[in-house]
N, C-alpha and C positions, 0 to 999 in steps of 0.2 A: 504493500500500500504506500501511497505518497505521504510523506511526512510533512506536517505543517511547518511553515517557515519559522514560526516562533519556537519550535522544538530544536532548532539548529543553533540556538544561542551558545551552547558550550563550544561548538566548533568555531563559531565566529570569534568568540573571545580568545580561544586558544590560538587561532591563526593570527589574530591581530597582535597578540603578545609574544608568541614564540614561533611564528611561521616564517620568519626571515632566516637568512644565512646564519648557521651556528646557533639556531634557536633564539635569535634576536627578534625584536619587534619588526613587523612588516610595515613598509611605508604606506601612507594612505592611498596613493594611486595604485600600488600593487595589490593592496587589499581589495579595492574596488574591482579591479580586473579579475581577481581570483573569485570573489564572492558572486559576481554576476554569472560566471560559468558554472560554478559549483551549484548554485541554486537551480540553474537550468537543468543540470544533470540529476539533481535530487528530486526535482519536481516531475521529471519524466518528459518535460517539454523538449529537451535536447538542445545541443549547441549548434548554432547555424553560422554560416560564413557566406559572404557574397561570392566566394571563389568556386563554390560548387553547390549543387542542390541537396535537398534533404537536411536532416538534422542528426547529429551524432548523439546516440543514446535516446532518441525519441521513443516513448512508450516503454522505456526500461528504467524506471526510477531506481537510483542506487541508494543504498543505505550508507550511513557513516560509521557503521560498525563492521564493515567487511574486512577481510584479511588483506595484508599487503600484497600477496600474490594475485588476488583478484583485481586490485588496483593496477598492478603491473600488466595484467592481461588487457585491461581497458586502455592503458597507455599504448600497448602494442597495437591494439585495434585502431586507436587514434592515429598512430604513425602511418598506418596503411590508408586510413580514410583521408587524412590531410597531412602528408609527410612533411617533417622538417627537413631542410636541405642536408642536415647532418643528424642522423638518428642518434638518440641517446645510447651510450655504449652498452648499457645493460639490456637493451632491447634487440641489439644486433644478433641475428641468427634465429630469432623467434619466427614462427610461421603462423600467419593469421589467414584463414580461409584459403589455404594453399599458396599464399604469397609469403616468401621469405623476406624478412626485414634486413636490408643491407645498410652499411654505414652511410653511403651517399646515394640516395635514390636517383634514378635517371629519368623519372617522369613526374610531372606535376598534375594539377596545380599544387604549389608548395605553401606551407604555413610560413609566412614572412613575419610572424609576430615574435619570433625567437622562443617559441614554446608557450606563450601566454594564451594561445587559443585553447589548448587542451592539456598539454603535458604538465605545465606548472600547476594549474588548478588540481589536476589529479595527484600530483606529488604532494600538495598540501593535504589532500584527503589521506594519502598514504601516511604522512607524518602524524596526522591526528589518530589514525588507526593504531600506529605504534604507541602513541600516547595512551590510548585506551588500554592496550595490552600491558603497558607499564603500570598503569593504575591498578589493574587486576592483580599483577604479580607483586608489586612493591607496596601498594597502598597509596592513598592520596597524599598524606603528609610527606612521606619519603620522596615521592615523585616531585612534589612542589618544592621541596627543599633542594633537590638536585637542579631543578630548572631555574630557581631564583637565588639560591644561596641561603644559608641559614639566617643571616642577618636580615635580609629583605623579607624572608618568610615571617620572622617574628614581628618585624615592624608592621606588616600588613595584617596582623591579627592571628597568625598561627592557626591553632586548632579551630578557632571560630570561622576563619576563612575556609578551612577544610570542610567544616560542616556545611557551609553555604554552597561550596562547589559540589559536594556530594548530593545535594538535593536536586540537582538537575537530572533529567532522565528522559525516558521515552523508549519506545521499542526500537529495534534495529541496531542496538549496541551504542546509541548515543548517550549523553549524560556524563556527569562526573567532570573533573577537571577544574578549570578556573572559574571562580565566581565573579560575576560582572561587577557588583558593587564593591567587593573587597579588593579588586585588582585593577580598577580604572585609574587610580591615582598615579600621576606621573606619565600618563599616556593620553593626554588631552587631544593630541593630533588625531588619534583614531577613535576617540570616544563617540563623536557624532556619527562617524561612518559605521561603527559597530551597531549603534542603536537604529540607524536608518536602513541599514543594508537588507534585513529580511523583508521589510515592506516593499522597498524599491525593487529588489531582485525578483520577488514573487510577481510583481506587476510586469516586469520586463519579460518574464518567462511564461506569462499566461496563467499565473496562479501557482501557489505553492501548497494548495490543499485547503 
């Protein structure tokens, strides 16, 4: 079933805070780019591009609790659907629908967004899936201490923030992780984007549930 955009808050907050390189915060522009595509994938509306017909993932809403290997399978499918001029190294050699992924595809149309059309948004989903796995294995407090450092964790409220984060939930493996109110301080750049993203993205993708 399609998940409502409001159920995606834990993913949005986590990606804003830890979705950048080296688990740093993501810039506002990159966050906007990622969330638009992710909401289109999660809603089942699919991702479209002017360079070809159809919509990637249309009618196949994806959950945010899937395994990393499932995300990589989608990334491989995306590389065949709208190839980057240089395929991600970890996808080279995979076969999708009888087509083998090569390092430098010889036919287009090509994704000229440097991966922001599908690969980067899917990688953010992969990172979140790994975060959920870590939460299950290590627990919320240990995970957040690793991500933020002990000092930052204590300053943000420690166990109280943990309880707030754990209250998030919903089917499909979502929930848990960073609590919005406890972890917004110091990230004003993304605050407005985080709060507006579900509503805007749902509208752009024809509804999120």
